[in-house]
DOLUMKE-826629 format. One record per residue: residue number from 1; y, x, z of N, C-alpha, C in turn. Coordinates in steps of 0.2 Angstrom, whole numbers, plus 5000, padded with zeros to 4 digits. Layout:
residues N
+-----+------+------+------+------+------+------+------+------+------+
!  nr !   nY !   nX !   nZ !  caY !  caX !  caZ !   cY !   cX !   cZ !
+-----+------+------+------+------+------+------+------+------+------+
! NUM !    Y !    X !    Z !    Y !    X !    Z !    Y !    X !    Z !
...
+-----+------+------+------+------+------+------+------+------+------+
//
This chain:
residues 98
+-----+------+------+------+------+------+------+------+------+------+
!  nr !   nY !   nX !   nZ !  caY !  caX !  caZ !   cY !   cX !   cZ !
+-----+------+------+------+------+------+------+------+------+------+
!   1 ! 4994 ! 5004 ! 5000 ! 5000 ! 5000 ! 5000 ! 5006 ! 5004 ! 5000 !
!   2 ! 5011 ! 5003 ! 4996 ! 5017 ! 5007 ! 4995 ! 5022 ! 5004 ! 5001 !
!   3 ! 5025 ! 5009 ! 5004 ! 5030 ! 5008 ! 5009 ! 5037 ! 5008 ! 5006 !
!   4 ! 5041 ! 5003 ! 5007 ! 5048 ! 5003 ! 5005 ! 5052 ! 5005 ! 5011 !
!   5 ! 5058 ! 5007 ! 5009 ! 5063 ! 5009 ! 5014 ! 5064 ! 5004 ! 5019 !
!   6 ! 5064 ! 4997 ! 5017 ! 5065 ! 4992 ! 5022 ! 5059 ! 4991 ! 5026 !
!   7 ! 5053 ! 4993 ! 5024 ! 5047 ! 4992 ! 5029 ! 5048 ! 4998 ! 5034 !
!   8 ! 5050 ! 5004 ! 5032 ! 5050 ! 5010 ! 5036 ! 5055 ! 5009 ! 5042 !
!   9 ! 5061 ! 5008 ! 5040 ! 5066 ! 5007 ! 5045 ! 5066 ! 4999 ! 5047 !
!  10 ! 5064 ! 4998 ! 5054 ! 5063 ! 4991 ! 5056 ! 5070 ! 4989 ! 5058 !
!  11 ! 5073 ! 4992 ! 5063 ! 5080 ! 4990 ! 5066 ! 5083 ! 4995 ! 5069 !
!  12 ! 5090 ! 4995 ! 5070 ! 5094 ! 5000 ! 5074 ! 5092 ! 4999 ! 5081 !
!  13 ! 5093 ! 5004 ! 5085 ! 5092 ! 5004 ! 5092 ! 5099 ! 5005 ! 5095 !
!  14 ! 5101 ! 4999 ! 5099 ! 5108 ! 4999 ! 5101 ! 5108 ! 4999 ! 5109 !
!  15 ! 5109 ! 5005 ! 5111 ! 5110 ! 5006 ! 5119 ! 5116 ! 5011 ! 5120 !
!  16 ! 5117 ! 5011 ! 5126 ! 5123 ! 5015 ! 5128 ! 5123 ! 5022 ! 5126 !
!  17 ! 5117 ! 5025 ! 5127 ! 5115 ! 5032 ! 5125 ! 5116 ! 5033 ! 5117 !
!  18 ! 5113 ! 5028 ! 5113 ! 5113 ! 5029 ! 5106 ! 5120 ! 5028 ! 5103 !
!  19 ! 5124 ! 5024 ! 5106 ! 5131 ! 5023 ! 5104 ! 5135 ! 5029 ! 5105 !
!  20 ! 5134 ! 5033 ! 5111 ! 5138 ! 5039 ! 5112 ! 5136 ! 5045 ! 5107 !
!  21 ! 5130 ! 5045 ! 5105 ! 5127 ! 5050 ! 5101 ! 5130 ! 5049 ! 5094 !
!  22 ! 5133 ! 5043 ! 5092 ! 5136 ! 5042 ! 5085 ! 5141 ! 5047 ! 5084 !
!  23 ! 5145 ! 5049 ! 5089 ! 5150 ! 5054 ! 5088 ! 5148 ! 5061 ! 5086 !
!  24 ! 5141 ! 5063 ! 5087 ! 5138 ! 5069 ! 5084 ! 5134 ! 5067 ! 5078 !
!  25 ! 5135 ! 5062 ! 5075 ! 5132 ! 5060 ! 5069 ! 5124 ! 5059 ! 5070 !
!  26 ! 5123 ! 5056 ! 5075 ! 5116 ! 5055 ! 5077 ! 5115 ! 5047 ! 5077 !
!  27 ! 5110 ! 5044 ! 5073 ! 5109 ! 5037 ! 5073 ! 5102 ! 5036 ! 5075 !
!  28 ! 5101 ! 5030 ! 5079 ! 5094 ! 5029 ! 5082 ! 5091 ! 5023 ! 5078 !
!  29 ! 5085 ! 5023 ! 5076 ! 5082 ! 5017 ! 5073 ! 5075 ! 5016 ! 5076 !
!  30 ! 5072 ! 5010 ! 5076 ! 5065 ! 5008 ! 5077 ! 5062 ! 5009 ! 5070 !
!  31 ! 5056 ! 5013 ! 5070 ! 5053 ! 5014 ! 5063 ! 5046 ! 5012 ! 5064 !
!  32 ! 5042 ! 5011 ! 5058 ! 5035 ! 5010 ! 5058 ! 5032 ! 5016 ! 5062 !
!  33 ! 5026 ! 5014 ! 5065 ! 5022 ! 5019 ! 5069 ! 5019 ! 5024 ! 5065 !
!  34 ! 5017 ! 5023 ! 5059 ! 5013 ! 5027 ! 5055 ! 5016 ! 5031 ! 5049 !
!  35 ! 5023 ! 5032 ! 5050 ! 5027 ! 5036 ! 5045 ! 5029 ! 5043 ! 5048 !
!  36 ! 5030 ! 5048 ! 5043 ! 5032 ! 5054 ! 5046 ! 5039 ! 5055 ! 5045 !
!  37 ! 5042 ! 5061 ! 5047 ! 5049 ! 5062 ! 5047 ! 5052 ! 5063 ! 5040 !
!  38 ! 5048 ! 5065 ! 5035 ! 5051 ! 5066 ! 5028 ! 5052 ! 5058 ! 5025 !
!  39 ! 5047 ! 5054 ! 5027 ! 5047 ! 5047 ! 5024 ! 5053 ! 5044 ! 5028 !
!  40 ! 5055 ! 5045 ! 5034 ! 5060 ! 5042 ! 5038 ! 5067 ! 5044 ! 5035 !
!  41 ! 5067 ! 5051 ! 5033 ! 5073 ! 5054 ! 5031 ! 5075 ! 5051 ! 5024 !
!  42 ! 5070 ! 5050 ! 5020 ! 5071 ! 5047 ! 5013 ! 5073 ! 5040 ! 5013 !
!  43 ! 5070 ! 5036 ! 5018 ! 5071 ! 5029 ! 5019 ! 5079 ! 5028 ! 5021 !
!  44 ! 5081 ! 5032 ! 5026 ! 5088 ! 5031 ! 5028 ! 5093 ! 5033 ! 5023 !
!  45 ! 5091 ! 5039 ! 5019 ! 5096 ! 5041 ! 5013 ! 5096 ! 5035 ! 5008 !
!  46 ! 5091 ! 5032 ! 5007 ! 5090 ! 5027 ! 5002 ! 5094 ! 5020 ! 5004 !
!  47 ! 5093 ! 5019 ! 5010 ! 5096 ! 5012 ! 5013 ! 5104 ! 5013 ! 5014 !
!  48 ! 5106 ! 5019 ! 5016 ! 5113 ! 5019 ! 5018 ! 5117 ! 5024 ! 5014 !
!  49 ! 5114 ! 5027 ! 5009 ! 5118 ! 5032 ! 5005 ! 5121 ! 5038 ! 5009 !
!  50 ! 5117 ! 5041 ! 5013 ! 5120 ! 5046 ! 5017 ! 5115 ! 5052 ! 5016 !
!  51 ! 5117 ! 5058 ! 5019 ! 5113 ! 5064 ! 5018 ! 5110 ! 5066 ! 5025 !
!  52 ! 5104 ! 5066 ! 5026 ! 5100 ! 5067 ! 5032 ! 5099 ! 5075 ! 5033 !
!  53 ! 5101 ! 5077 ! 5039 ! 5100 ! 5085 ! 5041 ! 5093 ! 5085 ! 5044 !
!  54 ! 5092 ! 5081 ! 5049 ! 5085 ! 5082 ! 5052 ! 5084 ! 5075 ! 5056 !
!  55 ! 5077 ! 5074 ! 5057 ! 5075 ! 5068 ! 5061 ! 5070 ! 5070 ! 5067 !
!  56 ! 5072 ! 5067 ! 5072 ! 5068 ! 5068 ! 5078 ! 5064 ! 5061 ! 5080 !
!  57 ! 5058 ! 5062 ! 5081 ! 5054 ! 5055 ! 5083 ! 5051 ! 5055 ! 5090 !
!  58 ! 5051 ! 5049 ! 5092 ! 5048 ! 5049 ! 5099 ! 5043 ! 5042 ! 5099 !
!  59 ! 5037 ! 5043 ! 5101 ! 5033 ! 5037 ! 5102 ! 5034 ! 5034 ! 5109 !
!  60 ! 5036 ! 5028 ! 5108 ! 5038 ! 5024 ! 5114 ! 5032 ! 5020 ! 5117 !
!  61 ! 5031 ! 5020 ! 5123 ! 5025 ! 5016 ! 5126 ! 5028 ! 5009 ! 5127 !
!  62 ! 5023 ! 5005 ! 5126 ! 5025 ! 4998 ! 5128 ! 5026 ! 4997 ! 5136 !
!  63 ! 5030 ! 4992 ! 5138 ! 5030 ! 4991 ! 5145 ! 5026 ! 4986 ! 5148 !
!  64 ! 5024 ! 4986 ! 5154 ! 5020 ! 4981 ! 5157 ! 5025 ! 4975 ! 5159 !
!  65 ! 5023 ! 4969 ! 5157 ! 5027 ! 4963 ! 5159 ! 5023 ! 4958 ! 5163 !
!  66 ! 5026 ! 4954 ! 5166 ! 5023 ! 4949 ! 5170 ! 5027 ! 4942 ! 5169 !
!  67 ! 5023 ! 4937 ! 5167 ! 5027 ! 4930 ! 5166 ! 5022 ! 4926 ! 5171 !
!  68 ! 5025 ! 4924 ! 5177 ! 5022 ! 4920 ! 5181 ! 5016 ! 4923 ! 5184 !
!  69 ! 5010 ! 4921 ! 5183 ! 5004 ! 4924 ! 5186 ! 5000 ! 4928 ! 5181 !
!  70 ! 5003 ! 4928 ! 5174 ! 5000 ! 4932 ! 5169 ! 5003 ! 4939 ! 5168 !
!  71 ! 4999 ! 4944 ! 5167 ! 5001 ! 4950 ! 5165 ! 5000 ! 4952 ! 5158 !
!  72 ! 5004 ! 4956 ! 5155 ! 5004 ! 4958 ! 5148 ! 5007 ! 4964 ! 5147 !
!  73 ! 5008 ! 4966 ! 5141 ! 5011 ! 4973 ! 5139 ! 5015 ! 4972 ! 5132 !
!  74 ! 5021 ! 4975 ! 5132 ! 5024 ! 4974 ! 5126 ! 5021 ! 4980 ! 5121 !
!  75 ! 5022 ! 4979 ! 5115 ! 5019 ! 4983 ! 5110 ! 5022 ! 4990 ! 5110 !
!  76 ! 5018 ! 4995 ! 5108 ! 5020 ! 5002 ! 5108 ! 5024 ! 5003 ! 5101 !
!  77 ! 5029 ! 5007 ! 5101 ! 5034 ! 5008 ! 5095 ! 5036 ! 5015 ! 5094 !
!  78 ! 5039 ! 5016 ! 5088 ! 5041 ! 5023 ! 5087 ! 5049 ! 5023 ! 5086 !
!  79 ! 5052 ! 5028 ! 5089 ! 5060 ! 5028 ! 5088 ! 5061 ! 5035 ! 5085 !
!  80 ! 5066 ! 5034 ! 5080 ! 5068 ! 5040 ! 5076 ! 5076 ! 5041 ! 5077 !
!  81 ! 5077 ! 5047 ! 5079 ! 5085 ! 5049 ! 5080 ! 5086 ! 5053 ! 5073 !
!  82 ! 5091 ! 5051 ! 5069 ! 5092 ! 5054 ! 5063 ! 5099 ! 5057 ! 5063 !
!  83 ! 5099 ! 5064 ! 5062 ! 5105 ! 5067 ! 5062 ! 5108 ! 5068 ! 5055 !
!  84 ! 5114 ! 5066 ! 5053 ! 5117 ! 5067 ! 5047 ! 5120 ! 5074 ! 5046 !
!  85 ! 5120 ! 5076 ! 5039 ! 5124 ! 5082 ! 5038 ! 5131 ! 5081 ! 5039 !
!  86 ! 5135 ! 5087 ! 5041 ! 5142 ! 5087 ! 5042 ! 5146 ! 5084 ! 5037 !
!  87 ! 5144 ! 5085 ! 5031 ! 5149 ! 5082 ! 5025 ! 5147 ! 5075 ! 5023 !
!  88 ! 5142 ! 5072 ! 5026 ! 5139 ! 5065 ! 5025 ! 5144 ! 5060 ! 5028 !
!  89 ! 5145 ! 5055 ! 5025 ! 5149 ! 5049 ! 5028 ! 5144 ! 5046 ! 5033 !
!  90 ! 5148 ! 5042 ! 5038 ! 5144 ! 5038 ! 5043 ! 5141 ! 5032 ! 5040 !
!  91 ! 5137 ! 5029 ! 5045 ! 5133 ! 5023 ! 5043 ! 5138 ! 5017 ! 5045 !
!  92 ! 5140 ! 5013 ! 5041 ! 5145 ! 5008 ! 5042 ! 5143 ! 5003 ! 5048 !
!  93 ! 5137 ! 5001 ! 5048 ! 5134 ! 4996 ! 5053 ! 5136 ! 4998 ! 5060 !
!  94 ! 5134 ! 5005 ! 5061 ! 5136 ! 5008 ! 5068 ! 5143 ! 5009 ! 5069 !
!  95 ! 5147 ! 5011 ! 5064 ! 5154 ! 5012 ! 5065 ! 5158 ! 5006 ! 5067 !
!  96 ! 5155 ! 5000 ! 5064 ! 5159 ! 4994 ! 5066 ! 5158 ! 4992 ! 5073 !
!  97 ! 5153 ! 4995 ! 5076 ! 5151 ! 4992 ! 5083 ! 5155 ! 4996 ! 5088 !
!  98 ! 5158 ! 5002 ! 5086 ! 5162 ! 5006 ! 5091 ! 5168 ! 5003 ! 5093 !
+-----+------+------+------+------+------+------+------+------+------+
//
């Protein structure tokens, strides 16, 4: 099955820490679990028209949750922190939130 850029990059991660990292041209995304750094870089370049310098990935463990008497677990997921090149433009979606 062919993975498109929209399949690879699932959603932006919007936290206090990720918003402060934008000043250093670091953007955080939730990505598919089974993709590598090169695929993530290509997908971000294709989606936002930017130049990627490097990609750091973190496998996030799901959290244990309780609803009433029932216990469960949220899904495991992968986070990618994408650093853009110095001469690249920013990603407008994030810039509009600052």
